[in-house]
C-alpha positions in Angstrom: 130.4 5.6 -27.1 129.3 9.2 -26.3 131.1 12.2 -27.4 131.6 12.4 -24.0 134.0 8.7 -23.8 134.8 10.1 -27.5 136.7 13.8 -25.5 138.0 11.5 -22.9 139.3 8.4 -25.1 141.2 11.0 -27.6 142.7 12.9 -24.8 144.2 10.1 -23.6 144.9 9.1 -26.7 147.2 12.5 -27.5 148.2 11.3 -23.4 150.3 8.2 -24.2 151.9 9.0 -27.3 153.4 11.1 -26.2 154.4 9.5 -23.0 154.8 6.3 -25.9 157.1 8.5 -28.1 159.5 10.3 -25.3 159.8 6.5 -23.4 161.1 4.9 -26.7 163.3 8.7 -27.5 164.8 8.1 -24.4 164.4 11.7 -23.7 161.8 14.4 -24.2 159.1 15.8 -21.8 156.6 14.1 -20.6 154.5 16.1 -18.3 153.9 19.3 -19.5 151.6 16.3 -22.7 150.1 15.0 -20.2 148.7 17.4 -18.6 147.2 20.1 -20.9 146.2 17.2 -23.0 142.6 17.8 -22.5 143.7 21.6 -23.4 145.7 21.5 -26.7 142.0 18.6 -27.2 139.6 21.3 -26.9 141.4 23.9 -28.8 141.9 22.0 -31.5 138.6 19.4 -32.2 136.2 22.5 -29.9 138.0 26.3 -31.4 140.1 26.2 -33.9 139.1 26.8 -37.5 142.6 25.0 -39.0 141.6 22.9 -41.5 143.5 19.9 -41.9 144.1 19.3 -45.5 144.8 23.0 -46.6 147.6 24.2 -43.6 148.2 27.1 -44.8 145.0 28.6 -45.5 144.9 31.7 -45.1 142.0 33.1 -42.7 142.7 29.6 -40.8 143.6 30.3 -37.1 147.0 30.1 -35.3 148.5 27.3 -32.9 151.6 28.5 -31.3 152.7 25.8 -29.1 154.9 28.4 -27.1 156.3 26.3 -24.5 158.2 24.3 -27.0 159.1 21.4 -24.9 156.3 19.6 -24.5 155.8 19.4 -28.4 154.4 16.2 -28.5 151.5 17.9 -28.2 151.4 19.2 -31.2 152.8 16.4 -32.9 150.0 13.7 -31.3 147.0 16.3 -32.4 148.6 17.3 -36.3 148.9 13.4 -36.6 145.6 12.6 -34.9 143.4 15.2 -37.6 145.4 14.0 -40.2 146.9 17.9 -41.1 148.4 17.4 -44.5 152.0 18.7 -46.0 153.1 21.6 -48.1 156.2 21.7 -49.3 158.2 25.5 -50.5 156.7 26.1 -53.7 153.0 26.4 -51.0 151.7 23.2 -52.7 149.7 20.7 -50.9 150.5 17.1 -50.7 149.0 13.7 -50.2 151.3 11.9 -47.7 150.4 13.3 -43.7 152.1 16.0 -41.8 153.0 14.2 -39.2 153.2 10.4 -39.4 152.8 7.6 -37.1 155.6 6.8 -37.7 157.1 9.1 -37.1 156.2 9.4 -33.3 157.4 6.9 -33.5 160.7 8.1 -34.2 160.3 11.3 -31.7 164.3 12.9 -31.6 165.7 11.4 -34.2 167.2 12.3 -37.7 164.7 12.6 -40.6 162.0 12.7 -37.8 158.7 15.0 -38.2 158.1 14.5 -34.7 161.6 16.7 -33.6 162.2 17.5 -29.9 160.8 21.3 -30.5 158.1 22.6 -33.2 159.9 23.9 -36.2 158.7 26.2 -39.0 159.7 24.5 -42.5 160.3 21.2 -41.6 156.3 19.7 -40.0 153.0 21.4 -41.4 150.8 23.4 -39.0 154.1 24.3 -37.3 153.3 28.2 -37.1 156.2 29.1 -36.1 159.5 27.4 -34.0 160.0 27.4 -30.6 161.7 26.4 -28.1 163.3 28.9 -27.0 161.1 30.0 -24.4 158.8 33.3 -24.4 159.2 33.7 -28.4 156.6 31.7 -29.0 153.7 34.5 -27.4 155.9 37.2 -28.2 155.8 36.2 -31.8 151.7 36.1 -31.6 151.9 39.3 -30.8 153.2 40.2 -34.7 150.5 37.9 -35.8 148.1 39.6 -34.6 149.2 42.7 -35.5 149.3 41.3 -39.1 145.3 39.7 -38.6 144.1 43.8 -37.9 146.2 45.1 -40.5 145.5 42.1 -43.0 142.0 43.0 -41.5 141.2 46.9 -42.2 143.2 46.4 -45.3 141.4 44.0 -47.2 138.0 43.3 -45.9 134.7 45.0 -47.3 131.5 44.9 -46.8 130.1 41.8 -47.6 133.7 40.2 -47.4 135.1 39.4 -43.8 138.6 37.5 -45.5 140.3 38.0 -42.8 138.8 37.8 -39.4 141.3 34.6 -37.7 142.4 33.9 -34.0 145.2 32.9 -32.4 145.2 31.3 -29.9 149.1 30.7 -27.9 150.6 27.9 -25.5 152.2 29.3 -22.8 154.0 28.4 -18.9 156.0 29.3 -16.7 158.8 29.2 -18.0 157.6 31.9 -21.1 155.3 33.8 -18.6 159.7 34.3 -16.5 161.0 35.3 -20.0 162.0 39.3 -21.0 160.7 39.0 -24.0 157.0 37.9 -23.2 157.0 40.8 -20.7 158.5 43.1 -23.4 155.3 41.8 -26.4 152.4 41.7 -23.8 152.7 44.6 -22.6 152.1 46.3 -26.2 149.5 43.4 -27.1 147.8 45.3 -24.5 148.3 48.9 -25.5 147.3 47.9 -29.0 144.9 46.8 -27.4 145.0 43.1 -29.5 141.4 41.6 -28.9 142.3 38.5 -31.2 144.8 37.1 -29.5 144.5 34.6 -26.4 146.9 32.9 -24.0 145.7 30.0 -22.3 149.2 29.9 -19.7 149.4 26.0 -18.0 150.4 27.2 -14.3 151.1 23.8 -12.7 154.3 25.2 -9.8 157.0 23.6 -11.1 160.2 24.6 -13.2 163.4 22.2 -13.5 165.1 23.3 -10.4 161.9 22.8 -8.8 158.5 24.4 -7.4 158.2 27.9 -9.4 157.6 29.5 -5.4 161.3 29.4 -5.4 161.2 32.6 -7.8 158.2 33.4 -9.6 155.7 34.4 -6.9 154.3 37.6 -8.0 150.4 38.0 -8.9 151.0 36.8 -12.8 146.5 37.8 -13.1 147.2 41.3 -11.3 150.5 41.3 -14.0 148.2 41.2 -16.4 145.5 43.1 -16.2 148.4 46.4 -15.8 149.2 45.5 -19.8 145.7 46.1 -20.6 144.6 41.8 -20.6 141.3 40.4 -20.0 142.0 38.0 -17.6 140.5 35.0 -17.0 140.8 31.7 -15.3 139.8 28.1 -15.6 141.0 26.7 -12.0 140.6 22.7 -13.2 142.9 22.0 -15.7 140.6 18.7 -17.4 138.0 20.4 -17.6 136.8 20.9 -21.1 133.7 22.7 -20.7 134.9 25.0 -18.8 138.1 25.3 -20.5 135.2 26.0 -23.6 134.1 28.4 -21.4 135.7 30.7 -21.5 138.1 30.8 -24.6 133.8 31.7 -25.4 134.7 34.3 -23.5 137.4 35.6 -25.1 136.3 35.2 -28.5 133.4 37.7 -27.3 135.9 40.0 -25.6 136.5 43.4 -27.9 139.0 45.9 -27.6 142.2 43.5 -25.3 144.2 40.0 -26.0 143.3 37.6 -22.9 145.1 35.7 -20.6 143.0 32.4 -19.6 145.1 31.1 -16.4 144.7 27.3 -16.7 145.1 25.6 -12.9 147.1 21.8 -13.8 148.9 19.4 -12.5 151.9 18.9 -14.5 152.1 15.3 -15.2 148.7 14.5 -14.5 147.8 10.5 -13.8 151.2 9.8 -13.3 151.4 8.7 -9.5 154.4 7.9 -8.4 157.0 9.9 -10.7 158.3 13.4 -9.7 156.7 16.5 -11.4 160.2 17.7 -12.2 160.8 14.3 -13.7 157.8 14.0 -15.1 158.5 17.5 -17.2 162.0 17.9 -17.8 163.6 16.2 -19.9 163.1 12.7 -18.4 160.7 9.6 -19.8 158.3 8.1 -16.4 160.2 4.3 -17.5 158.9 1.3 -17.8 156.7 0.9 -15.2 155.3 4.2 -14.4 154.0 4.2 -18.0 151.9 1.1 -17.0 150.9 2.7 -13.5 149.9 5.5 -15.7 148.0 3.5 -18.2 146.1 2.4 -16.0 144.9 5.2 -14.1 143.2 5.9 -17.6 141.5 2.9 -18.6 144.6 1.9 -21.1 146.0 -1.1 -22.4 148.9 -1.5 -20.0 151.2 -3.0 -22.8 150.3 -1.7 -26.0 152.5 1.2 -27.2 151.7 3.5 -30.2 147.9 2.8 -29.6 145.3 4.9 -31.8 141.4 3.7 -30.4 138.8 2.8 -33.2 137.1 6.2 -33.4 139.6 9.0 -32.2 140.8 9.7 -36.5 136.9 9.3 -36.8 136.4 11.6 -34.1 138.6 14.3 -34.7 137.0 14.6 -38.6 133.6 15.1 -37.2 135.0 17.9 -35.3 137.6 20.2 -36.7 138.1 18.4 -39.8 134.3 18.5 -40.7 134.2 22.1 -39.1 137.6 23.7 -40.5 136.6 21.8 -43.9 132.2 23.4 -44.0 134.8 27.2 -42.7 137.0 26.9 -45.5 135.1 26.8 -48.3 132.9 29.4 -47.6 136.0 31.3 -46.8 137.4 30.0 -50.4 133.9 30.8 -52.5 133.4 33.8 -50.7 137.0 34.7 -52.4 136.1 33.8 -55.5 133.5 36.4 -55.5 135.8 39.2 -53.6 138.1 38.2 -56.7 135.9 39.0 -59.4 134.6 42.9 -57.2 138.0 43.1 -56.1 140.2 42.1 -58.1 143.6 43.7 -57.7 143.0 43.0 -53.9 142.8 40.2 -54.2 146.2 39.6 -56.7 148.2 41.2 -54.0 146.6 38.9 -51.4 147.7 36.4 -54.4 151.4 37.4 -54.3 151.6 38.0 -50.4 150.3 34.2 -49.2 153.9 33.6 -52.0 156.3 35.9 -51.0 155.7 37.4 -54.2 156.4 40.3 -55.0 154.4 43.4 -57.0 154.4 44.6 -60.4 156.9 47.7 -60.2 158.0 47.2 -56.7 162.0 49.0 -57.4 160.0 51.7 -58.7 161.3 55.3 -58.7 164.3 54.4 -56.5 166.7 56.8 -55.7 170.1 57.7 -57.3 172.4 59.3 -55.5 174.9 62.2 -57.6 178.4 61.7 -56.9 179.0 63.7 -53.6 181.5 64.8 -52.3 180.3 65.0 -49.0 177.6 62.1 -49.5 175.4 61.1 -47.5 174.2 58.8 -43.9 173.7 54.8 -45.0 170.1 56.4 -42.9 169.5 59.0 -44.3 169.5 56.3 -47.3 167.8 54.6 -46.4 164.5 56.0 -45.5 163.9 57.5 -49.1 164.2 54.3 -50.4 162.3 52.9 -48.0 159.5 55.3 -48.1 159.8 54.4 -52.3 159.0 50.8 -51.3 156.2 50.9 -48.4 153.8 52.9 -51.3 155.0 50.2 -54.7 154.6 47.5 -51.9 151.6 47.3 -49.9 151.8 45.2 -47.6 155.3 46.1 -46.5 155.6 47.6 -43.6 157.3 48.5 -40.1 159.5 50.4 -37.1 161.5 51.5 -34.4 162.5 50.2 -31.3 161.7 54.7 -30.2 164.3 55.2 -32.1 162.3 56.4 -35.9 163.8 59.7 -36.1 167.1 58.5 -35.7 166.8 55.5 -37.6 165.2 57.6 -40.8 162.7 53.9 -40.1 159.8 57.0 -40.4 157.6 56.1 -43.5 157.0 60.3 -43.9 154.2 59.8 -47.2 151.4 60.5 -46.8 148.4 58.3 -46.1 151.6 55.8 -44.2 150.5 56.1 -40.7 150.9 55.0 -38.1 149.7 51.4 -36.6 147.6 51.6 -33.1 143.9 50.1 -32.6 142.2 52.8 -33.4 143.6 53.1 -36.9 144.7 49.9 -37.7 146.1 50.8 -41.0 149.2 52.6 -40.6 152.7 51.4 -41.6 154.2 52.8 -39.2 154.8 50.0 -36.1 155.4 51.7 -32.6 157.7 49.3 -31.1 158.8 50.9 -28.1 161.9 49.7 -26.8 161.7 46.5 -26.6 164.4 45.5 -29.0 164.2 41.5 -28.3 160.1 42.1 -28.4 160.2 44.0 -31.5 162.9 41.7 -33.3 159.7 38.6 -32.2 157.0 40.4 -34.0 158.4 40.9 -36.7 159.5 36.9 -37.2 155.6 36.8 -36.0 154.6 39.6 -39.1 156.9 37.7 -41.0 155.0 34.8 -40.4 152.0 36.2 -41.5 153.3 37.6 -44.8 153.6 40.4 -44.8 156.7 41.7 -45.6 158.1 43.3 -41.9 161.0 45.2 -41.3 162.5 46.5 -37.6 165.0 48.8 -36.8 167.4 50.1 -33.8 171.0 51.4 -32.8 173.5 48.6 -34.3 174.8 48.0 -30.4 171.1 46.6 -29.2 171.6 44.0 -31.7 172.5 42.0 -28.7 168.9 42.9 -27.6 167.6 40.8 -30.8 169.7 38.3 -31.3 167.6 35.5 -29.9 164.4 36.5 -32.4 167.0 36.8 -35.5 169.1 34.5 -35.3 165.2 32.5 -35.2 164.9 34.7 -38.2 167.1 32.7 -40.0 165.9 29.0 -39.1 162.8 29.7 -40.1 163.7 30.9 -43.4 161.8 34.0 -43.1 162.7 37.3 -45.2 162.2 39.6 -42.1 164.7 42.8 -42.4 166.1 44.0 -39.3 167.8 47.8 -39.7 171.5 48.8 -38.0 172.2 51.6 -38.3 175.3 54.3 -35.9 177.0 51.1 -37.3 180.8 51.5 -36.0 182.1 55.5 -34.4 179.9 57.7 -36.0 178.6 58.7 -32.7 181.4 58.7 -31.3 181.0 60.5 -27.7 178.6 57.9 -26.7 181.5 56.0 -26.3 182.4 51.8 -25.7 178.5 51.5 -24.8 177.2 52.5 -28.2 180.1 51.5 -30.3 179.4 47.6 -31.7 182.6 45.9 -32.6 181.8 42.5 -31.9 178.4 42.8 -33.6 179.7 42.1 -37.8 181.6 38.9 -36.4 178.4 38.1 -34.3 175.6 38.3 -36.5 177.9 36.4 -39.4 178.6 33.2 -37.8 174.4 33.3 -37.7 173.1 30.6 -41.0 171.8 31.5 -43.1 171.3 34.8 -42.1 172.8 37.6 -44.6 174.7 40.9 -43.1 174.6 43.9 -45.3 177.0 46.8 -44.8 177.0 49.2 -48.1 180.0 51.3 -48.4 177.4 54.5 -50.3 174.0 55.3 -50.6 174.1 53.8 -53.8 175.3 50.6 -52.2 172.3 51.0 -49.4 169.7 51.2 -52.6 171.2 48.3 -53.8 171.4 46.3 -50.7 167.1 46.9 -50.6 167.5 46.0 -53.7 168.9 42.4 -53.7 167.2 41.5 -50.2 163.6 42.4 -51.0 164.2 39.9 -53.7 164.6 37.1 -51.0 162.4 34.8 -50.2 163.9 32.1 -47.4 166.6 34.6 -45.7 166.5 37.1 -43.5 168.6 40.5 -43.8 170.6 42.6 -41.6 171.7 46.3 -43.7 174.0 48.0 -41.2 174.1 51.5 -42.4 175.9 54.2 -40.6 174.8 57.3 -38.9 177.6 59.8 -40.5 177.3 61.2 -44.8 179.6 59.2 -46.2 181.0 59.9 -49.9 178.5 59.0 -53.0 181.3 57.6 -55.3 181.4 58.9 -58.7 180.0 55.6 -60.3 180.9 57.1 -63.7 185.1 56.5 -62.8 184.0 53.6 -60.6 182.2 50.6 -61.0 178.4 51.0 -60.4 176.6 49.8 -57.3 174.7 47.0 -58.8 178.0 44.7 -58.0 176.8 44.7 -54.6 174.4 41.4 -55.2 177.3 40.1 -55.4 179.1 40.3 -52.3 182.4 42.0 -53.3 183.5 43.8 -56.3 186.2 45.7 -57.8 185.1 48.9 -57.3 189.2 50.7 -59.2 191.9 49.2 -60.4 195.0 50.7 -61.7 194.9 51.4 -65.6 195.9 49.0 -68.1 198.0 47.1 -64.6 197.5 43.8 -62.8 197.1 44.5 -59.4 200.2 44.0 -56.5 197.9 45.1 -53.0 194.2 44.3 -53.0 192.6 47.1 -50.2 189.3 45.0 -49.2 186.4 47.6 -47.4 182.9 47.7 -45.9 180.5 50.5 -44.9 182.6 53.6 -43.7 185.8 52.4 -44.3 185.3 52.0 -48.2 185.9 55.9 -49.1 189.3 55.4 -46.6 190.9 52.4 -49.9 189.8 53.9 -52.9 191.7 57.6 -50.9 195.2 55.2 -50.3 194.8 53.5 -53.7 194.5 56.8 -55.2 197.3 57.7 -53.2 199.2 54.1 -54.3 198.9 55.3 -57.2 200.0 58.5 -57.2 203.6 56.5 -56.2 203.4 54.1 -58.9 201.8 51.3 -56.8 198.9 50.1 -58.8 195.5 48.1 -56.2 192.5 47.2 -56.2 190.1 48.3 -54.2 187.6 45.4 -53.3 183.9 46.9 -51.7 182.5 44.4 -49.4 179.3 44.8 -47.8 177.6 41.1 -47.4 180.3 37.7 -46.5 177.5 35.9 -47.0 176.5 37.3 -49.8 180.3 36.7 -51.8 180.8 33.3 -50.9 177.8 31.7 -52.4 179.3 33.4 -55.9 181.0 31.2 -58.3 184.6 30.2 -57.5 185.9 31.8 -60.3 183.9 34.8 -59.8 185.7 35.0 -56.5 188.7 34.3 -57.7 188.2 37.0 -60.0 187.2 39.1 -57.5 190.2 38.1 -55.7 193.0 36.7 -57.7 194.8 34.2 -55.6 197.5 35.4 -56.6 197.9 38.6 -55.4 198.4 37.7 -51.2 199.3 41.5 -50.8 196.1 42.1 -48.8 194.4 44.9 -46.5 191.1 44.9 -45.0 189.5 48.3 -43.7 186.4 47.1 -41.3 186.2 49.5 -37.6 184.4 46.4 -36.0 186.7 43.2 -34.7 188.8 41.4 -37.0 187.8 38.1 -36.4 187.3 36.1 -40.2 188.7 38.4 -41.9 191.1 36.1 -42.5 189.5 34.5 -44.8 190.1 36.9 -47.2 193.6 38.0 -46.6 195.1 35.0 -46.0 198.0 34.8 -44.0 200.2 36.9 -45.8 198.5 40.1 -45.2 196.9 42.0 -42.4 193.6 44.2 -41.4 193.5 47.0 -40.1 189.9 46.8 -37.8 189.1 46.6 -33.7 190.9 44.5 -31.3 189.8 46.5 -28.7 186.6 48.6 -27.8 185.9 52.6 -28.8 186.2 55.2 -26.5 183.7 58.3 -26.1 186.0 61.7 -28.3 184.6 63.1 -31.3 184.7 60.5 -34.4 187.8 62.2 -35.8 189.7 61.8 -33.2 188.4 58.7 -32.8 190.1 57.4 -36.4 193.0 58.8 -35.7 193.2 56.8 -32.5 192.3 53.5 -34.6 194.0 54.2 -37.1 191.5 54.2 -39.4 193.0 56.8 -42.2 194.4 56.4 -45.5 197.7 57.0 -44.3 197.5 53.5 -42.6 196.3 52.2 -45.3 198.7 53.2 -47.5 201.6 51.9 -44.8 200.0 49.2 -44.4 199.7 48.3 -48.0 203.8 49.0 -48.9 204.6 47.5 -45.6 203.3 43.6 -46.9 204.6 45.6 -50.2 208.0 45.4 -48.7 208.0 49.1 -50.6 208.9 52.1 -47.6 
């Protein structure tokens, strides 16, 4: 059999595995895998440097299937290339990443061939995709990471990082706004290691794209500063490979390849939209389609002799040789640049360098206090100097979020200065969050920041960060009513509750400067969880920790700040963030009236809920039913801590435009109000 015949046989194997898997599952999207099988085959077997024996090799090329509904493309090539599985400890295992049995059980419980690509669940998946546009936007973070890694670690004669990122995306991806945000920034940064292939098939769920999408995509991306190429026939392997070759020679610009395809290629009768979006072809259509491919009509999940061997001779042999050369090179590099090699090792395993938390600030007691954002800025500048691969920035709010790294040599990441550790995302909150995910997937330790109210714009990518179990950090300032005059459009109310509802996301709202430090100390040690830090704009009094408990209690999620001397509490005052001082002041007033109370700082529900029952009961004794929670946010969810006998001082409406003190008075965030509520619960006047 000739190479050309083996090429076609391999392409048709991808197609028929996809058809059979969707047919058996009775759900899925067969059309796009049928149309794009030649593209994915070409990228994987002719171009990509990806060693199936070591799918976490640091200098591998990355492949992102942004139109994740076509996941059978990925499951097919991962199976046919024999990609090995990797466990959570980054140890390569013997079993295949995706077995033929997994494909037979496509979209079923426990199968390593789920409905959309899932990072962490299936080795060889570089990022979770499905929500359209997310994969493409995340790939920009991967491209930024490679530029930064190459600048820091490459040395003359030692090219340790020079990988490329290949992305397949569709009409839906290009319609989504997050893709526009990320593509605009990618063009500005001249990310010439980034190649998007746009599947221009003219079909969406509702019909022809002409219903809604008639823009000139080529002109749009040229306007972004991209190199735009076109391949008119999605079945022409040589033309596809040639276009990718042009990408690899292009400098200072990312590349968009517009690939004209016909969805459901080879299906002679099925309507395009049905083939594309969630409908199996049906038994008769499957037979006709296989006949058009010259395939045995009754065969199911057939991998003909020679196909696996063809992949082994292509991507297998090419990439094994590339990885072997890299491994030898890295061995010599380790001898010549031991400290840099150690950094790479630590980064790959998501470890922190020795002494990463040295010189973290300790804030003295101060009634005037320090704003949460200011304390955060001081911590960020220490961490960035102690952890070489710690970097990040804001969505055009660095001076206000206090996230700018100001130490000598920090610099700004730009096309001409890829060493910079200050990332400037522009006013692109959604794109920023996706890019932060891409940086984390590349094993850097990134943060992104904006005002808390604009976490709404970043939420889809934050959710994916939690789904992927990435140790990303999102810093949100202006956490409540501290920017009073800006009014309700800038005053977050429901945001804490909604972020707390995301599984696996750690949300922390520190109550003073030292709690900010301890919050960072905690979240920096997370390896598989993203964290949100919610910080004040206004100064918060710094508690005297000689009189009150150590802020180290933040690591338990909630802790007892103050108790009545030698008396059991009759009422518990629970608060987070800027309201902690209200609880402390109310506590002192209650003590003066002979009423023993306890102050509990609860910066993080998630952390507290994961403590032992014994610890939780020691902080919130079940016998004490009188409880008051204070938080400048929606009261939703607080009932779990105050119980049916307690009360929450919070927000049940939006805010208003006025100075902070007037707002606090209007909405009842004052010590006297806390005292009144506490006494009411106790039946005392």
